[in-house]
C-alpha positions, 0 to 999 in steps of 0.5 A: 914839769911834764906835760903828761904828768901835768895833765895827769895830776890835774885829772886827780885833783879835779877828781878829788874836788868833784868827790867833796862837791858830791852830795851825800844825802839822797834826792829831793823827796818831800816825804813828812817823814823828812821833818824828824831828820830836820833837827840833826841835819842842816844840809838835808833841811836846807836842800828840801825846804830852801830855795836861793837865787842862782849867782848866774842863771837868776833862777831860784834852786834849792840851796845845795853847799858849796865846798867853801860853805861846808867848810864853815857849816862844820865849824858852826856844828862842831860848836853846837853839837858840843853844846857850845855857844857859836862863835865864828869870824869869817875872813872871806874872798868874794862871791861864795854865798858866806853871808847866805849860808849864816843866815839860812842857818840862823834861820835853821835855828828859829824855825826848827829848834828854838822859839823866842830866839831873836836876832840881829843882823847889822853890816856897815850900811843897812842897805847891805843888812836888809839883803841879808834879811831878804834871803830870809824873806825869799826862803819863807815865800818859797818853804815847801807846805808839806812841811808844815804842820797839819792845821798851821799856817805856812811860816811867814815875817809879819810887822813887829809893832810898826817898826821898819827894822823888825819882823817877827816870824809867825808862829816861832815869836822869833824877830829879825832885826837889821841895822847898821854900825852907824846906828849902834844906840838902836840896838841896845837893849834888845834881847838878842840870841844870834847876831849875823855882823857883816863886812865888819872891816868896812865899818867906819871909826870916829872919836864918837863911835868905833867898831868895838863900841857897836861890837859891845852894844850888840854882844854884850847882851847876847848870853854864853849859851848853847844855840847863841850865835855871833858870826863876824864876817868880812873881806878885809879892807886892809890891816890894823882895823878892829876886824884885822886885830879881832882876826889875829886874836882868833887866829891865835887862840886868844879869843872866844871866836873860831877863825875861818878863812875861805881862799879864793880856789873853794869858790865854785865859780872860779874855775875857766876852761883849758884848752892847752894845758902847755899853753897855759903852764908857759904863761904862768909867772913863778908866784902862780906856779908856786900857787899849783905846787903848794896848793890843791888847786886845778889847772881850770882854777888857776886859769882863772885866777891867771886870767883875773888877775889881769883885770886888777890893777895890781897883784896886790889888789888881787891878793886883797880881793881873792885871797889865797892865805890870810896873810894876803887877805890883809895885804897892803894897798894904796898908801901904806908906809909899813909891809904887812909881810914886815910887821907880821914878823915883829908879831912874832914877839907880841906876847901878854905882859908880865905885870899890869899896874903902876910905876910910881914914887912917893908923890904923884909930882915933882921930885917925889914921884922919883923918889923910892920909885917901885912897881904896884899892882893895881886894877885897871882904870879909865886915866891909864895903865902901866905894862911892864913886860920886863923889870930893869936888868942892873947895868943896862940902858934904857930910853923912854919916849913920851908922846903927848896927846889929850887929857880927856877920853876921845882924844889922842892918847898920851903914851909912855914907852920904855925901851932897852938899848941895842947892847952886844947882841941884844936888839932894842925891845919894848920892856914897858909901857903906859897908854891914857889920858892925864893932865899933861903935869900928872903925865910928865911927872909919871914919865919921870918915874918911869924913866927913873925906875928903869935906870934912869933911862934917857927921857925923851919927851915929844915937846910940840904940844907942851911948847905950844901950850899954856894952862889957866895955871902955871902948873899945867903950862907947858913950857913950865913943865918941860922947865920942871923937868929940866931941874929935876931929872938929869937925864933929860933929852935935848936937842940944839937949836939956833936962838936968834936973840943970843946969836949962837946955839942952845940946848932945848928940852925935848924932841920936836916934830916938825916936816924935817924930823918926822921925814927923818924918824919915819924913814928910819922906822921903815928901816928898822920895821923892813929889817926887823931890827927891834923887838914889839911885844904890844899888838896895838903898836903893830896895828898902828904900823898897819894903818900908817900911810903917806897922805897925796900931800907927801905927808905921813899920818895915821889912817883916818879914824886910827892912831899913831901915838903908839908908833910916834914913841917907837919912831922917836926913841929908835932914832935916838937910840941910833944918833945918841951914845949911850952914856956910862955913868961916869960920862953922864954928869959931866956930859949933862954939865955942858948941855944944861939949859 
């Protein structure tokens, strides 16, 4: 690009951005008549009544919305003016005042529009929530007395029944409570009308509590009424966690929440003066030049990005902290095994299941579980539900992989995933899946029923748990279950092992995952995901790919608080498909006769 053209285009962009920043309301003149406009014009009220601490000078200044804050306000106001409940999920870059706007907007509703309208501020730690509420407190301290009605006391916070966490707004009877994601019991039973949920991507997940549990505890009591508000906001913290999942639902239009993304160049402080435009342009790499071509940013903004990037240990870290697009915000950092861009390509195949219910035979255990097998629609239950994306096609070959988990809620899930084999020009594809908690004998026979339903699919049972399990009864003994399956279901995966007793190789039922075999199947899955060589329909499986990492020891595993049961069924099934031939009906029995234990 010619230098003159570059400078001319930069001047045009600077003027356009300045026009967006320019205020449309009149200069501040404190008149009692202004209050008539307060109920319909948030920006007008904020500039006249609210003071905030300036980020650079530290001085208290009138709250004038920047460009990024205006974008978020526009979304919330659109819902308010339509009489809809206000529901937003905000993916943000750092330091532009998103939390400030949400909190002041909630204060506007409580002070101008609604009485007895209680709110909650919940963050990953309580100190952060207290800081957010502190903005409200400072605003009340500086609230202009000229806008307080004659004979009325200035609004202020008062203690609420000796509670350290709750304050009540005098004259409006609106409570403001702070909490953290660590204490969900403290928010149950409260009649909140608004909730500001901050840094949700950093909420911890464990066996006793998850971000979803906390969200349910907070939001279940908030009615779907006008002026109710739930704002979920966070910077990204990797992919596959609760916040990432909720963002994808909102972005795809599958949620009650409106997705709002604020890129780094909308923050007003992310600019750095340019002394020599030609020298700057020559110092940029291809990625930075592409930013100029594809986005309406100025050379001053690009100069800031160029220098800020030098402070980051890697470009991936820079993208996560200061994203240009939502996809960059969730880019992999650290030791993630699968690339976020590769996972996003697989997300194109995510669709709701065709059917939900159960695949079952005449009985729930034994050979009867494989007789007259059919699909039966049924309401979801706590033990698990079968999702079907495609019914079996005549003549098509399938593989069913089983990852054995725990029996009780809170333990690892058991998963049965059925895939069509690679045939002709068709890629392997997820066609059905069950995920839940069941006694292992019931789960094993359910797997046999599903494999039977899908044209006697090759059934691969991950056998580690069952081989090491000795139950209280013979029916719950893992080795006994494998033996029963071996005698009841012909098309069962077997592996060759060396037997020291007979001094020769023997065939054993099941896929045994150890350090060597796990390395093989994960490396194979990495190439499959990278090259997009299978079709995935379940979003939760892709979330597991997003949180799978290489540990410091070199071993693979799920990130703390996350699962990998869905991922393991993919790894096992796709590996076996590419290493085991697909037998025709004529070959099947002869092959099995030679391989029986």
